[in-house]
TIMARLO-945981 format. One record per atom (N, C-alpha, C): residue number from 1; residue in one letter; atom name; x, y, z. Coordinates in nm, 2 decimals. Example, Ala and Ser with C-alpha at 12.3 -4.5 7.8 and 13.67 -1.06 7.14 Angstrom:
2
node zalum->1; fitor->A; vexkol->N; east->1.32; north->-0.57; up->0.78 .
node zalum->1; fitor->A; vexkol->CA; east->1.23; north->-0.45; up->0.78 .
node zalum->1; fitor->A; vexkol->C; east->1.32; north->-0.33; up->0.78 .
node zalum->2; fitor->S; vexkol->N; east->1.28; north->-0.22; up->0.71 .
node zalum->2; fitor->S; vexkol->CA; east->1.37; north->-0.11; up->0.71 .
node zalum->2; fitor->S; vexkol->C; east->1.29; north->0.00; up->0.79 .
***
This chain:
26
node zalum->1; fitor->M; vexkol->N; east->0.28; north->2.02; up->2.19 .
node zalum->1; fitor->M; vexkol->CA; east->0.16; north->1.96; up->2.13 .
node zalum->1; fitor->M; vexkol->C; east->0.11; north->1.97; up->1.99 .
node zalum->2; fitor->I; vexkol->N; east->0.16; north->2.06; up->1.93 .
node zalum->2; fitor->I; vexkol->CA; east->0.13; north->2.12; up->1.79 .
node zalum->2; fitor->I; vexkol->C; east->0.20; north->2.01; up->1.74 .
node zalum->3; fitor->G; vexkol->N; east->0.36; north->1.99; up->1.75 .
node zalum->3; fitor->G; vexkol->CA; east->0.42; north->1.86; up->1.66 .
node zalum->3; fitor->G; vexkol->C; east->0.33; north->1.75; up->1.71 .
node zalum->4; fitor->A; vexkol->N; east->0.31; north->1.70; up->1.77 .
node zalum->4; fitor->A; vexkol->CA; east->0.24; north->1.58; up->1.83 .
node zalum->4; fitor->A; vexkol->C; east->0.09; north->1.56; up->1.72 .
node zalum->5; fitor->G; vexkol->N; east->0.04; north->1.70; up->1.74 .
node zalum->5; fitor->G; vexkol->CA; east->-0.07; north->1.70; up->1.64 .
node zalum->5; fitor->G; vexkol->C; east->-0.05; north->1.67; up->1.47 .
node zalum->6; fitor->I; vexkol->N; east->0.06; north->1.71; up->1.45 .
node zalum->6; fitor->I; vexkol->CA; east->0.11; north->1.71; up->1.31 .
node zalum->6; fitor->I; vexkol->C; east->0.12; north->1.56; up->1.29 .
node zalum->7; fitor->A; vexkol->N; east->0.23; north->1.49; up->1.39 .
node zalum->7; fitor->A; vexkol->CA; east->0.26; north->1.36; up->1.34 .
node zalum->7; fitor->A; vexkol->C; east->0.13; north->1.28; up->1.36 .
node zalum->8; fitor->I; vexkol->N; east->0.03; north->1.28; up->1.42 .
node zalum->8; fitor->I; vexkol->CA; east->-0.06; north->1.20; up->1.43 .
node zalum->8; fitor->I; vexkol->C; east->-0.16; north->1.21; up->1.28 .
node zalum->9; fitor->G; vexkol->N; east->-0.14; north->1.35; up->1.27 .
node zalum->9; fitor->G; vexkol->CA; east->-0.24; north->1.36; up->1.12 .
node zalum->9; fitor->G; vexkol->C; east->-0.16; north->1.32; up->1.02 .
node zalum->10; fitor->V; vexkol->N; east->-0.04; north->1.33; up->1.02 .
node zalum->10; fitor->V; vexkol->CA; east->0.02; north->1.22; up->0.93 .
node zalum->10; fitor->V; vexkol->C; east->0.05; north->1.11; up->0.92 .
node zalum->11; fitor->V; vexkol->N; east->0.03; north->1.05; up->1.05 .
node zalum->11; fitor->V; vexkol->CA; east->-0.01; north->0.88; up->1.04 .
node zalum->11; fitor->V; vexkol->C; east->-0.17; north->0.87; up->0.97 .
node zalum->12; fitor->F; vexkol->N; east->-0.25; north->0.95; up->1.00 .
node zalum->12; fitor->F; vexkol->CA; east->-0.39; north->0.91; up->1.00 .
node zalum->12; fitor->F; vexkol->C; east->-0.41; north->0.90; up->0.83 .
node zalum->13; fitor->G; vexkol->N; east->-0.32; north->1.04; up->0.80 .
node zalum->13; fitor->G; vexkol->CA; east->-0.33; north->1.05; up->0.66 .
node zalum->13; fitor->G; vexkol->C; east->-0.30; north->0.92; up->0.60 .
node zalum->14; fitor->V; vexkol->N; east->-0.15; north->0.87; up->0.63 .
node zalum->14; fitor->V; vexkol->CA; east->-0.07; north->0.77; up->0.58 .
node zalum->14; fitor->V; vexkol->C; east->-0.17; north->0.66; up->0.55 .
node zalum->15; fitor->S; vexkol->N; east->-0.24; north->0.62; up->0.68 .
node zalum->15; fitor->S; vexkol->CA; east->-0.32; north->0.50; up->0.69 .
node zalum->15; fitor->S; vexkol->C; east->-0.43; north->0.51; up->0.60 .
node zalum->16; fitor->I; vexkol->N; east->-0.49; north->0.63; up->0.61 .
node zalum->16; fitor->I; vexkol->CA; east->-0.61; north->0.63; up->0.52 .
node zalum->16; fitor->I; vexkol->C; east->-0.56; north->0.64; up->0.38 .
node zalum->17; fitor->G; vexkol->N; east->-0.45; north->0.67; up->0.31 .
node zalum->17; fitor->G; vexkol->CA; east->-0.42; north->0.68; up->0.18 .
node zalum->17; fitor->G; vexkol->C; east->-0.39; north->0.49; up->0.18 .
node zalum->18; fitor->N; vexkol->N; east->-0.33; north->0.46; up->0.24 .
node zalum->18; fitor->N; vexkol->CA; east->-0.30; north->0.33; up->0.22 .
node zalum->18; fitor->N; vexkol->C; east->-0.44; north->0.22; up->0.19 .
node zalum->19; fitor->V; vexkol->N; east->-0.57; north->0.24; up->0.29 .
node zalum->19; fitor->V; vexkol->CA; east->-0.66; north->0.18; up->0.27 .
node zalum->19; fitor->V; vexkol->C; east->-0.75; north->0.21; up->0.08 .
node zalum->20; fitor->R; vexkol->N; east->-0.74; north->0.36; up->0.08 .
node zalum->20; fitor->R; vexkol->CA; east->-0.78; north->0.38; up->-0.05 .
node zalum->20; fitor->R; vexkol->C; east->-0.70; north->0.31; up->-0.17 .
node zalum->21; fitor->R; vexkol->N; east->-0.55; north->0.26; up->-0.16 .
node zalum->21; fitor->R; vexkol->CA; east->-0.54; north->0.24; up->-0.23 .
node zalum->21; fitor->R; vexkol->C; east->-0.52; north->0.09; up->-0.26 .
node zalum->22; fitor->V; vexkol->N; east->-0.57; north->0.02; up->-0.15 .
node zalum->22; fitor->V; vexkol->CA; east->-0.59; north->-0.12; up->-0.12 .
node zalum->22; fitor->V; vexkol->C; east->-0.77; north->-0.15; up->-0.19 .
node zalum->23; fitor->L; vexkol->N; east->-0.83; north->-0.04; up->-0.17 .
node zalum->23; fitor->L; vexkol->CA; east->-0.98; north->-0.08; up->-0.21 .
node zalum->23; fitor->L; vexkol->C; east->-0.97; north->-0.04; up->-0.37 .
node zalum->24; fitor->L; vexkol->N; east->-0.90; north->0.04; up->-0.40 .
node zalum->24; fitor->L; vexkol->CA; east->-0.85; north->0.09; up->-0.53 .
node zalum->24; fitor->L; vexkol->C; east->-0.82; north->-0.03; up->-0.66 .
node zalum->25; fitor->L; vexkol->N; east->-0.69; north->-0.10; up->-0.59 .
node zalum->25; fitor->L; vexkol->CA; east->-0.68; north->-0.20; up->-0.63 .
node zalum->25; fitor->L; vexkol->C; east->-0.73; north->-0.33; up->-0.62 .
node zalum->26; fitor->S; vexkol->N; east->-0.81; north->-0.36; up->-0.52 .
node zalum->26; fitor->S; vexkol->CA; east->-0.92; north->-0.51; up->-0.51 .
node zalum->26; fitor->S; vexkol->C; east->-1.02; north->-0.49; up->-0.61 .
***
């Protein structure tokens, strides 16, 4: 359960980071 939560957190963190990069570049 804890490992899955960390994995989900990492996935969301990466997706949010990509969105921020796109917004900054656009």
